[in-house]
C-alpha positions in Angstrom: 55.5 62.8 57.0 52.2 60.9 58.1 50.5 60.7 61.5 48.0 58.4 62.9 46.4 58.8 66.4 44.2 55.9 68.1 43.1 55.1 71.0 40.4 57.4 71.6 37.0 56.5 72.4 34.2 56.8 75.7 35.1 57.0 79.3 33.3 57.7 81.9 34.4 60.6 84.2 37.7 60.0 86.3 38.6 57.4 83.8 41.5 57.0 81.7 42.6 56.1 78.0 45.8 56.1 76.6 45.9 57.8 72.7 48.8 57.0 70.5 50.3 59.1 67.8 52.4 56.9 65.2 54.3 58.7 63.1 56.8 57.7 60.1 58.5 60.0 56.8 60.4 62.4 59.6 63.3 63.5 57.7 65.2 63.5 61.5 64.8 62.2 65.0 64.7 65.6 66.1 61.2 66.7 65.9 58.7 66.9 68.8 55.4 65.7 69.2 52.6 68.0 70.1 49.4 66.6 71.1 46.1 69.0 70.5 42.8 69.1 70.9 39.3 70.9 69.5 36.0 70.2 71.1 33.1 71.6 69.4 33.1 75.1 68.8 36.8 76.3 70.3 39.4 76.3 69.2 42.1 74.3 68.7 44.0 73.6 72.3 47.5 72.5 72.5 47.9 70.5 75.7 50.7 68.7 75.5 54.2 68.5 74.0 56.9 65.5 73.7 60.4 67.1 72.9 63.0 65.4 71.2 64.7 65.7 74.1 62.5 63.4 75.8 61.0 66.1 78.9 57.5 67.4 77.6 55.3 70.2 79.0 51.6 70.6 79.1 48.9 72.8 79.4 47.4 74.3 82.9 44.1 72.7 81.7 45.8 69.1 81.6 48.7 69.2 84.4 49.0 66.1 86.8 46.3 64.5 84.9 48.0 64.1 81.7 51.5 62.6 80.4 53.4 61.6 77.5 56.2 59.1 76.3 57.7 57.6 73.6 58.5 54.6 72.1 61.3 54.7 69.8 61.3 51.5 68.3 57.4 51.8 67.3 57.6 55.2 66.1 55.2 56.3 68.4 54.3 58.7 71.3 51.4 58.4 73.6 49.4 60.3 75.5 47.8 58.7 79.0 45.0 60.7 80.0 43.8 60.2 83.9 41.2 61.9 86.0 39.7 62.6 82.6 36.8 65.1 83.0 33.4 65.7 80.9 35.2 69.0 79.5 38.2 66.7 77.9 35.5 65.5 75.1 37.0 66.7 72.1 39.2 65.5 68.9 42.6 65.2 70.0 44.8 65.1 67.0 48.9 65.1 66.9 51.1 67.5 65.3 55.0 68.0 64.4 56.9 70.5 65.3 60.1 72.5 67.6 60.3 74.1 70.6 62.5 77.0 70.1 63.0 79.4 73.5 59.7 78.0 75.2 57.7 78.6 72.0 56.5 75.4 69.9 56.2 75.9 66.4 54.4 73.1 64.7 54.4 71.9 61.4 51.9 71.5 58.9 52.1 67.7 59.4 49.0 66.5 60.9 47.1 63.0 62.0 42.8 62.9 60.9 42.6 62.2 64.9 40.9 60.5 67.0 37.4 61.7 69.1 37.4 61.0 73.1 33.8 61.7 74.8 33.6 61.6 78.6 30.5 61.5 80.0 28.4 59.5 82.2 
């Protein structure tokens, strides 16, 4: 399994970015894609999951500002980030996994990450 993130960069507070997670080598199509971020000195935080069913769920810290979508033809899941805040600054990574009874179980497959910096 290979995951490649892209789309990070610098943006001013209130701005938007769209991250991409391109996946390949999945043994079947039933995997969820989880989005995580890790800021310097902080633990990794799961912020969104795009389920194989097409639904998504989000951490409270990004709910209402971030959303996910998927393009099956491109094997890509997107993370649209709006109204970005300085506290959103982090390295963002995607991960494959499954959701069972409301709990996300990630695999060991991770992308390399993409840096998002929000500052004025």
